[in-house]
C-alpha positions, 0 to 999 in steps of 0.5 A, a space after each residue: 485820574 480820579 478827582 476829589 473835592 474836600 469839605 472840611 471846616 478847619 482850613 489848616 487841616 483842609 489845606 494839609 489834606 489837599 497838600 498830602 493828596 496832591 503830593 502823595 496820591 498822584 492818581 487823585 486830582 484835588 479840585 478844591 475845597 470849602 469849609 461849609 456844607 452849604 458851599 459844598 452843595 453849591 459847588 457840587 451843583 456845577 461840578 462833578 468830582 468822583 469823590 467828596 471828602 467831607 467832615 462835619 463840625 462836632 456840633 452838627 446833629 444833622 450830619 447823617 441826614 446831610 450825607 443822605 441828602 448829598 447822595 440823593 442829590 448827587 448819586 454819581 459822587 462817592 462820599 467819604 466821611 471824615 470824623 472824630 468818632 469816639 463812640 464807634 457808632 457813626 460808621 454804620 450810620 454814615 454808610 447806611 446814609 450812602 457814604 462809601 466809607 467813614 474814616 475815624 481821624 
């Protein structure tokens, strides 16, 4: 069974995603979630999920750099970025920074 930690700024969406994964993806165990990047980093210092699902607020201009920092600090954790990419240019930037996937939601 694979484990995942969810970092998403909107609590309702984060809880919905947690519920969906817990009921529909039996091979995935949701370890928990948070709303902020800083708490996410703090959590990862003491835990090692297989995957991190992360989204950044639209106003966050350092999102690609933060993915790069996550992969540098926690190379064993696979990072999947969730975003609203209206221009179509973020996928390549996130994947170049070390994310295994970018999902436009």
